[in-house]
C-alpha positions as CSV (number, residue, x, y, z in Angstrom):
1,M,0.0,0.0,0.0
2,K,1.7,3.2,-1.2
3,T,-0.5,5.5,0.9
4,P,-1.2,4.2,4.4
5,Y,-4.9,3.8,5.3
6,P,-6.4,4.9,7.6
7,P,-4.2,8.0,7.9
8,K,-2.2,8.8,11.0
9,Y,-3.2,11.4,13.6
10,K,-6.9,10.9,13.2
11,W,-9.6,9.6,15.5
12,I,-11.0,6.6,13.5
13,V,-14.8,6.0,13.7
14,E,-16.7,3.3,11.9
15,S,-20.1,5.1,11.5
16,E,-21.7,8.6,11.5
17,A,-23.5,7.7,14.7
18,I,-20.3,7.1,16.5
19,A,-18.9,10.4,15.0
20,D,-21.9,12.3,16.2
21,L,-21.5,10.8,19.7
22,W,-17.9,12.0,20.1
23,R,-17.7,15.1,17.8
24,D,-18.4,17.7,20.5
25,H,-15.9,16.1,23.0
26,I,-13.2,15.8,20.3
27,D,-13.7,19.3,19.0
28,N,-14.4,21.2,22.2
29,G,-13.6,19.0,25.2
30,P,-11.0,20.0,27.8
31,Q,-7.4,19.4,26.9
32,P,-5.2,18.4,29.9
33,D,-2.1,19.2,27.8
34,K,-2.7,22.2,25.5
35,R,0.6,21.7,23.7
36,H,-1.1,18.9,21.7
37,Q,-3.2,19.8,18.6
38,R,-6.7,18.3,18.4
39,Y,-7.0,15.4,16.1
40,P,-10.0,15.3,13.8
41,L,-12.5,12.5,13.4
42,F,-12.1,10.3,10.3
43,L,-14.8,8.1,9.0
44,L,-13.4,4.7,8.0
45,D,-14.1,3.2,4.6
46,P,-13.8,-0.6,5.0
47,A,-13.4,-1.1,1.2
48,K,-10.0,0.7,1.4
49,L,-8.6,-1.7,4.0
50,S,-6.1,-4.3,2.8
51,L,-7.3,-6.7,5.6
52,D,-9.9,-6.6,8.3
53,V,-9.2,-9.1,11.0
54,D,-12.3,-10.3,13.0
55,S,-12.3,-10.7,16.7
56,D,-11.9,-14.5,16.6
57,T,-8.9,-14.7,14.2
58,D,-5.3,-15.1,15.1
59,L,-2.9,-13.7,12.5
60,I,0.9,-13.4,11.9
61,V,1.9,-10.8,9.3
62,Y,5.2,-10.9,7.4
63,D,6.6,-8.3,5.0
64,K,6.2,-9.8,1.5
65,K,9.6,-8.6,0.3
66,T,11.8,-8.8,3.3
67,K,10.1,-11.7,5.0
68,Q,10.5,-9.8,8.3
69,L,7.9,-10.2,11.0
70,V,5.6,-7.2,11.0
71,M,2.7,-7.9,13.3
72,V,1.1,-10.6,15.6
73,I,-2.5,-10.7,16.5
74,L,-3.2,-13.4,19.1
75,R,-6.7,-13.7,20.7
76,N,-7.4,-15.2,24.1
77,F,-3.7,-15.1,25.1
78,T,-4.5,-17.0,28.3
79,D,-8.1,-18.0,27.9
80,H,-8.3,-18.7,31.6
81,P,-10.7,-16.3,33.5
82,E,-9.3,-17.2,37.0
83,L,-5.8,-16.5,35.9
84,L,-6.8,-13.2,34.4
85,S,-8.6,-12.3,37.6
86,A,-5.5,-13.2,39.7
87,M,-3.2,-11.1,37.4
88,G,-5.7,-8.3,37.5
89,D,-5.5,-8.2,41.3
90,I,-1.7,-8.0,41.2
91,I,-1.9,-5.2,38.7
92,K,-4.4,-3.2,40.8
93,A,-2.1,-3.6,43.9
94,N,0.9,-2.3,42.0
95,V,-1.0,0.6,40.5
96,E,-2.4,1.6,43.9
97,H,0.9,1.4,45.9
98,R,3.5,2.6,43.4
99,K,4.4,6.0,41.9
100,S,3.5,6.5,38.3
101,M,6.3,6.8,35.7
102,R,6.7,9.8,33.5
103,V,6.8,8.7,29.9
104,C,9.3,10.6,27.8
105,I,9.7,10.8,24.0
106,I,13.1,11.9,22.9
107,Q,13.4,13.7,19.6
108,S,16.6,14.6,17.8
109,I,16.6,17.2,15.1
110,Y,20.0,18.5,13.8
111,F,21.7,17.2,17.0
112,I,19.3,19.1,19.3
113,I,17.8,16.8,21.9
114,S,14.5,17.6,23.3
115,H,12.5,15.7,26.0
116,H,8.7,15.9,25.8
117,F,6.9,14.6,28.9
118,F,3.3,13.6,28.2
119,Q,2.1,13.2,31.8
120,L,-0.7,15.7,31.7
121,A,-2.8,14.0,29.1
122,D,-2.3,10.5,30.5
123,P,-5.7,9.4,31.7
124,G,-4.5,6.5,33.8
125,K,-1.3,5.3,35.6
126,I,1.7,3.2,34.6
127,V,4.2,2.0,37.2
128,Q,7.6,0.4,36.9
129,V,8.4,-3.0,38.6
130,G,11.5,-5.1,38.9
131,I,14.9,-3.6,38.3
132,S,15.5,0.1,37.7
133,A,18.4,1.8,36.1
134,G,18.1,4.6,38.7
135,A,18.0,8.3,38.1
136,R,19.6,9.7,35.0
137,S,21.8,11.9,37.2
138,K,22.9,8.8,39.2
139,P,22.5,5.6,37.3
140,S,22.5,2.4,39.3
141,L,21.0,-1.0,38.7
142,D,18.8,-1.9,41.7
143,W,15.3,-3.0,42.7
144,V,12.9,-0.2,42.0
145,K,12.1,2.1,44.9
146,N,8.7,3.6,44.1
147,I,6.3,2.6,46.9
148,L,4.1,5.6,47.6
149,K,3.5,5.3,51.3
150,K,5.3,3.8,54.2
151,H,4.6,0.0,54.4
152,S,6.2,-2.8,56.3
153,D,9.1,-4.6,54.6
154,D,7.0,-7.7,54.7
155,F,4.2,-6.0,52.7
156,V,6.6,-4.6,50.1
157,D,8.5,-7.9,49.8
158,D,5.2,-9.8,49.3
159,L,4.0,-7.4,46.6
160,D,7.4,-7.6,44.8
161,R,7.4,-11.4,45.0
162,K,3.8,-11.7,43.6
163,T,4.7,-9.2,40.9
164,A,7.9,-11.0,39.8
165,H,6.1,-14.4,39.7
166,A,3.3,-13.0,37.6
167,F,5.8,-11.6,35.1
168,S,7.6,-15.0,35.0
169,L,4.4,-16.7,34.1
170,L,3.7,-14.1,31.4
171,W,7.3,-14.5,30.1
172,M,6.8,-18.3,29.8
173,L,3.5,-17.8,28.0
174,I,5.2,-15.4,25.6
175,R,8.0,-17.9,25.0
176,R,5.5,-20.7,24.3
177,R,2.8,-18.9,22.3
178,L,4.5,-16.2,20.3
179,P,7.1,-16.5,17.5
180,D,10.7,-16.9,18.8
181,K,11.7,-13.9,16.6
182,L,9.9,-11.6,19.1
183,S,12.0,-12.7,22.1
184,D,15.3,-13.9,20.6
185,D,17.1,-10.6,20.9
186,L,16.1,-10.2,24.5
187,V,17.0,-13.8,25.4
188,T,20.4,-13.4,23.7
189,W,21.1,-10.1,25.5
190,M,20.2,-11.6,28.9
191,A,22.5,-14.5,28.3
192,E,25.4,-12.4,27.1
193,T,25.3,-9.8,29.8
194,G,24.3,-12.1,32.7
195,I,22.0,-9.3,33.9
196,Y,19.7,-10.2,36.8
197,R,16.2,-11.6,36.0
198,M,13.3,-10.2,37.9
199,N,14.3,-11.7,41.2
200,K,14.6,-9.4,44.2
201,E,16.4,-11.9,46.3
202,A,19.2,-12.3,43.7
203,V,19.5,-8.6,43.2
204,R,19.9,-8.1,46.9
205,G,22.5,-10.9,47.1
206,F,20.4,-13.4,49.1
207,W,20.1,-15.9,46.2
208,E,22.4,-16.9,43.3
209,N,21.7,-15.1,40.1
210,S,20.0,-17.6,37.8
211,A,17.7,-17.6,34.8
212,T,15.4,-20.2,36.5
213,G,13.8,-20.4,39.9
214,E,10.7,-21.4,41.8
215,I,7.5,-19.3,41.4
216,E,4.2,-19.6,43.3
217,L,0.9,-18.2,42.1
218,D,-2.5,-18.1,43.8
219,I,-5.1,-18.7,41.1
220,G,-8.8,-19.1,42.0
221,G,-8.0,-19.9,45.6
222,N,-5.5,-22.6,44.6
223,S,-1.8,-22.4,45.0
224,F,0.3,-23.4,42.0
225,D,4.1,-24.0,42.5
226,F,6.4,-24.1,39.4
227,Q,9.9,-25.6,39.9
228,W,12.6,-24.5,37.5
229,A,10.4,-21.8,36.0
230,E,12.1,-19.4,33.6
231,L,12.3,-16.1,35.4
232,A,11.1,-12.9,33.7
233,P,13.4,-10.2,32.2
234,P,14.7,-7.7,34.7
235,S,12.1,-4.9,34.4
236,G,8.5,-4.4,33.4
237,A,5.5,-2.1,33.7
238,M,2.0,-2.5,34.9
239,A,-0.8,0.0,34.0
240,A,-4.5,0.8,34.5
241,N,-6.6,2.9,32.2
242,Y,-3.4,4.0,30.4
243,S,-3.7,4.8,26.7
244,R,-0.5,6.7,25.7
C-alpha cells in the first residue's frame, strides 16, 4: 500500500452515529495538555482496508519482500478467567501502591535533543516494577524504589514477589505462544550480559543469580508452584486505564 490507510493522527470512527456521539468532545472537550493539537474525526471506509481481522482470528503478518515479521494478533492469550482475575488483582495492587512513571519521547533534530513529557494527558497510571536503572543523574541497577506510602518490609516484599512471579508466568507464555523472533534478541542479551532476572532476592545478594527459579501463584484460591520456571526479564511495567 503506497498510501497508508487509515491515515495517522486521526480519531477513527466506523459510523456517522459514533462520530456524532464523540464530535463535541473531540472538537471542544477540555485538553489536559494544550501543547497537543486536536486530532479530527475520520470516517473509515472498510473497502480501502487491505485486511480486516475479525475478533476470533489469530494472525501473523510478514513483509512480502523482506520476509520480516511485522505484526502478531493473538486472541485469548491465556483463555483462563481465573488466571486473568489473579493477574488483575496484582496489577491493581501495584498501581495503587507505586508511583507512576513519566513517559518521555526523545526527539533529535539537527543534533538538538528535546525531551517531551506527556504526563498531563495520560488518563491512567503506569508503574515500573522489577529492576530500575536509577536516576539519569545517578544511574545504578537496583530493585525499583517507588512505593508511595510507608509500608512494612513484609508488605513490600510480598508485593514484589507476587509481581515477579506474575511476570515470570507471562514470560513463559510469551516464549511458548509467540514466534521466537519476538524474544530472541532479549534472550540473547540476557545470556550475554548475565543481567539479573526479575528476582529481588538475587538482586539483593540473598540468592544466586539464575535464569530459572521457583515461582508460586494463587489462582482461583488454589496455590500453584512451578519448579525451574524461567524467570522474567529484569524490568517491566503495569498499568491501569493507560492509553498513551
